[in-house]
C-alpha positions in Angstrom: -7.5 23.4 18.2 -8.4 22.7 21.4 -6.0 23.2 24.4 -5.4 19.1 24.9 -4.6 19.0 21.5 -1.5 21.3 21.4 1.3 19.4 22.5 0.8 16.2 20.2 0.1 18.4 17.6 3.5 20.4 18.4 5.0 16.8 18.8 3.8 15.6 15.7 4.9 19.2 13.9 7.9 19.5 15.1 8.5 15.5 14.2 6.7 15.9 11.0 9.6 14.6 8.9 9.7 11.3 10.9 7.0 8.5 11.2 4.3 9.2 14.1 1.7 6.1 13.8 -1.9 6.4 15.2 -3.5 3.1 15.9 -5.2 1.4 13.2 -8.5 -0.1 12.5 -12.0 1.4 12.6 -13.0 4.2 14.6 -16.5 5.5 15.3 -16.9 9.3 14.6 -20.1 10.3 16.6 -22.8 7.7 16.7 -22.5 6.2 13.1 -25.3 3.5 12.0 -25.7 1.3 9.0 -26.2 4.3 6.5 -23.0 6.6 7.8 -20.0 7.2 5.2 -17.1 5.6 5.5 -13.8 7.2 5.2 -10.5 6.0 4.7 -7.2 7.6 5.7 -3.5 6.6 6.7 -2.6 6.4 10.4 -0.3 9.1 10.7 -1.6 10.7 14.0 -2.0 14.5 12.6 -3.9 13.3 9.7 -6.0 11.2 12.2 -6.4 14.1 14.6 -7.6 16.3 11.9 -10.1 14.3 10.5 -11.6 13.9 13.8 -11.8 17.6 14.8 -13.0 18.1 10.9 -15.9 15.7 11.2 -16.6 16.6 15.0 -20.7 16.8 15.2 -21.3 14.0 12.6 -21.7 10.4 12.5 -18.9 8.4 10.7 -16.7 5.4 10.2 -13.3 6.3 10.0 -11.0 3.4 8.5 -7.4 3.9 9.4 -5.2 1.9 7.3 -1.6 1.1 7.7 0.5 3.9 6.3 3.5 3.3 8.9 3.0 6.5 10.6 3.6 8.4 7.6 1.2 11.1 5.9 -1.6 10.3 3.0 0.3 11.8 0.2 3.8 10.6 0.7 2.9 7.1 2.0 1.0 7.0 -1.4 4.1 8.1 -3.2 6.2 6.0 -1.1 4.7 2.7 -1.3 3.3 3.0 2.5 -0.1 3.3 1.7 -1.4 1.3 -1.2 -4.9 -0.7 -2.3 -3.3 -3.7 -0.5 -3.3 -1.8 2.9 -7.0 -0.6 2.4 -8.5 -4.0 1.5 -6.6 -5.4 4.5 -8.3 -2.9 6.6 -12.0 -3.6 5.2 -11.3 -7.7 6.0 -9.7 -7.0 9.4 -12.4 -4.5 10.7 -15.2 -6.1 9.2 -16.7 -2.9 8.4 -19.1 -4.7 6.0 -21.3 -6.4 9.2 -22.1 -2.8 10.4 -23.5 -0.8 7.4 -25.4 -1.8 4.6 -23.9 0.1 2.0 -20.6 -0.8 0.0 -19.0 2.4 -0.7 -15.7 4.1 0.9 -14.2 7.5 0.4 -10.7 7.6 -0.1 -8.3 10.8 0.3 -7.6 11.9 -3.3 -4.1 12.6 -2.6 -3.9 9.0 -2.3 -4.4 8.3 -5.7 -0.8 7.8 -6.6 -0.5 4.8 -4.4 -3.9 3.6 -4.1 -5.6 1.6 -7.5 -9.4 1.6 -6.3 -10.5 -0.7 -9.3 -8.5 -3.4 -7.2 -10.2 -2.7 -3.9 -13.6 -3.6 -5.7 -12.5 -6.5 -7.3 -11.0 -8.1 -4.0 -13.7 -6.9 -1.6 -16.9 -6.0 -3.9 -16.8 -2.3 -1.9 -16.7 0.7 -4.4 -14.4 3.5 -4.2 -14.9 7.1 -4.3 -12.4 10.0 -4.4 -13.1 12.4 -1.7 -11.6 16.1 -1.9 -7.7 17.2 -1.7 -8.3 19.1 1.4 -9.8 17.8 4.5 -11.6 21.3 5.3 -13.7 20.8 2.4 -14.4 17.1 3.7 -18.2 18.4 5.1 -19.1 20.1 2.2 -18.1 17.0 0.1 -20.4 15.3 2.4 -23.2 17.4 2.1 -23.3 17.3 -1.5 -23.9 14.0 -1.4 -20.1 12.9 -1.7 -19.5 14.6 -4.7 -16.7 16.6 -5.3 -16.6 20.4 -6.5 -13.8 21.1 -9.3 -12.8 23.7 -6.9 -12.2 20.9 -3.9 -9.6 19.1 -6.0 -7.5 21.8 -6.0 -4.7 21.4 -3.5 -4.2 24.7 -1.6 -1.1 25.6 0.4 -2.6 28.5 3.3 -0.5 30.4 5.2 -1.0 28.9 8.1 0.0 25.6 6.9 3.2 27.2 5.4 4.2 28.4 8.6 3.7 24.8 10.0 5.9 23.5 7.4 8.7 26.4 8.6 8.4 25.1 11.9 9.2 21.7 10.7 12.6 22.9 9.0 13.2 25.5 11.5 13.5 23.3 14.8 16.3 21.0 13.6 18.2 24.0 12.2 17.6 26.3 15.1 18.9 23.8 17.4 22.0 22.9 15.6 22.7 26.7 14.8 22.3 27.6 18.9 25.4 24.8 19.7 27.3 25.5 17.0 27.8 29.2 17.1 27.2 29.1 21.3 29.8 26.8 21.4 32.3 28.7 18.8 31.4 32.5 19.5 29.6 32.8 22.6 25.7 32.3 23.5 24.4 35.6 22.7 25.4 35.3 19.2 24.4 31.6 19.2 20.6 33.1 19.9 21.1 36.0 17.3 21.7 33.1 14.9 19.2 31.1 15.6 16.3 34.3 15.6 18.2 34.9 11.8 17.4 31.0 10.9 13.9 31.4 12.1 12.9 34.5 10.3 14.6 33.2 7.1 12.7 30.2 7.0 9.4 31.7 8.3 9.4 34.7 5.6 10.3 32.4 2.8 7.5 29.9 3.3 5.0 32.9 3.9 6.3 34.5 0.7 6.0 31.5 -1.3 3.2 32.5 -3.7 5.1 35.8 -4.9 8.6 34.2 -4.9 10.2 31.7 -7.3 11.9 28.7 -5.8 12.2 26.7 -9.3 14.2 27.4 -12.2 16.6 30.1 -12.2 14.3 32.7 -10.2 15.3 30.5 -7.1 19.2 32.0 -7.2 17.5 35.1 -6.5 15.1 33.7 -3.9 17.7 32.2 -1.9 20.5 34.6 -2.3 18.3 37.4 -1.5 16.8 35.7 1.8 20.4 35.1 2.7 21.4 39.0 2.2 18.0 40.1 4.6 19.1 37.4 7.1 22.4 38.6 7.4 21.6 42.1 7.5 18.7 41.2 10.3 21.6 39.6 12.5 24.0 42.3 11.9 21.8 44.9 13.1 20.8 43.1 16.2 24.0 42.1 17.3 25.0 45.6 16.9 22.1 46.4 19.2 22.9 43.7 22.0 26.7 45.4 21.3 27.8 42.1 20.4 29.5 43.1 16.9 33.0 41.0 16.0 34.5 39.5 13.4 33.8 36.1 14.6 29.7 36.8 15.4 29.2 38.3 11.9 31.3 35.8 10.1 29.1 33.1 12.2 25.7 35.0 11.1 27.1 34.9 7.4 27.5 31.5 7.2 24.1 31.2 9.3 22.5 32.8 6.6 24.6 31.2 3.3 23.9 27.9 4.9 20.6 27.6 5.9 19.4 29.2 2.9 21.7 26.4 1.2 20.0 23.5 3.2 16.8 24.9 2.1 17.6 24.7 -1.5 18.2 21.2 -1.6 14.5 20.1 -1.2 12.5 22.9 0.1 10.1 22.6 -2.9 9.5 18.6 -2.1 8.3 19.4 1.0 5.3 21.5 -0.4 2.4 20.7 -2.5 3.2 23.2 -5.1 6.4 21.9 -6.4 7.9 18.9 -7.5 10.8 17.6 -5.9 14.1 18.5 -7.4 16.5 16.0 -6.1 15.2 13.2 -8.5 15.5 15.4 -11.6 18.9 16.9 -11.4 20.4 17.6 -14.9 17.4 15.5 -16.2 14.1 16.6 -16.3 10.9 14.7 -16.7 7.3 16.0 -17.3 3.7 14.1 -17.8 3.3 12.8 -21.5 -0.1 12.2 -22.9 -0.9 9.8 -25.7 -3.8 11.4 -27.5 -5.1 8.0 -29.5 -5.0 6.5 -26.3 -7.4 8.6 -23.8 -10.8 7.1 -23.7 -12.2 10.2 -21.6 -13.2 8.8 -18.8 -11.7 12.0 -16.7 -10.3 9.7 -14.4 -6.8 11.6 -14.2 -8.8 14.9 -13.9 -10.9 14.0 -10.4 -7.4 12.7 -8.8 -4.8 15.8 -10.2 -4.0 18.0 -7.4 -2.8 21.2 -9.4 -5.5 21.2 -12.0 -2.8 19.9 -14.8 -5.4 18.4 -16.7 -8.5 19.0 -18.3 -11.6 17.3 -19.9 -12.1 18.7 -23.5 -15.9 18.1 -24.0 -15.8 19.0 -27.6 -12.9 16.3 -28.6 -14.2 13.9 -25.3 -11.0 13.3 -24.1 -8.1 15.1 -21.5 -5.8 18.1 -22.4 -2.7 18.8 -20.3 -3.7 22.4 -19.4 -1.2 23.6 -16.9 1.8 21.8 -17.6 4.0 24.4 -15.4 2.2 23.6 -12.5 2.2 19.6 -12.5 4.1 18.5 -9.6 4.7 14.8 -11.1 3.2 13.3 -8.2 2.3 10.2 -11.1 -1.3 10.0 -9.6 -2.8 10.7 -13.0 -0.6 7.8 -14.5 -1.7 5.6 -11.9 -5.2 6.2 -12.4 -5.9 6.4 -16.0 -7.7 3.2 -17.6 -6.3 3.6 -20.8 -2.7 4.1 -20.2 -2.4 7.0 -21.9 -0.2 9.3 -19.6 3.1 8.3 -18.8 6.6 10.3 -18.1 9.3 11.3 -20.3 12.9 12.8 -19.1 14.5 15.1 -21.2 17.3 13.1 -22.4 14.4 10.8 -24.2 13.7 8.0 -21.4 10.2 7.3 -21.1 8.5 5.6 -17.6 5.1 3.8 -18.7 2.1 3.3 -16.9 3.1 -0.3 -15.8 6.4 0.7 -14.3 4.5 3.7 -12.4 2.2 1.6 -11.0 4.9 -1.1 -9.5 7.2 1.1 -8.6 7.1 4.4 -5.8 9.5 6.8 -4.6 12.6 6.8 -2.5 13.6 9.6 0.2 15.4 11.1 -2.9 12.4 10.7 -5.2 13.5 8.1 -7.5 11.8 5.2 -8.4 13.5 2.1 -6.6 11.0 1.0 -4.5 9.3 -2.1 -6.2 6.0 -3.3 -4.4 
């Protein structure tokens, strides 16, 4: 990251949960000509900036579609980035007059909201899926726009986990400092803020090794709260600020902070499905073998390696059900409608419903397209 980009990165990271829109339209990266690749993204400022940084030194056309200032994955899942937005961007930009080919590269993570065959039907452009992560984009282009299997998988590296921790800690810390500082004292408030930062950062850093779903989540959140309280108590003792009021404040901050995170920490990661939408009624992806044509469209867009192609049977299998994040990309892209969602109470969500609706902020399918 260049120094001049730091302020924008900090602003967009701290306010990550709020829309922040970059200009829409066609952008030139380097000196693209008629044979340069055409890449599509949404108009979330962080995404646009990172695409440009990733492709620095290359020649490409960047088609920034309207995603209402939301990142590609969330926008696609929430109905803010669809094939209609891509079609509109193609027509408005007149990119067809600047290149001699008709191939778009779509972000893989937009597959839950974009039906690429509809782009072809409306514009004549063929759409292909790029890799799940931006850092794999240069290799994808060098390989002739072919994705390696490993690059379909959505990784969540330490730097990105700590970045997401920052998204959570800023509002939580501000509220903690103000509340504890006002009622107990500003030194205790600063200690409480430090406890919040350390707990959230430690939890996100430890995500590969701790459980935040199922019964194990109680141990994770409870254990982190205990460690946070112990850290705060030790710090207060060193500062000579130990009192019943300050200890009570640290206890409330430790337990309260982990309680807030437990509501839907999973929904802000690419590793776990959101938990709010399935409380008391879990659901999972279901495969109808007799409908599977073996096209493997679903395999190409699955970010968690849940689906795999069985070459002998010439059809897809669910190989990693426990890692499914229920994003719906496979359901949307399956040409044979072989995939759908089934709830534990027996209720079924058919592909037609998945394609015509999107998720609201609580993860419920109430947004109608």
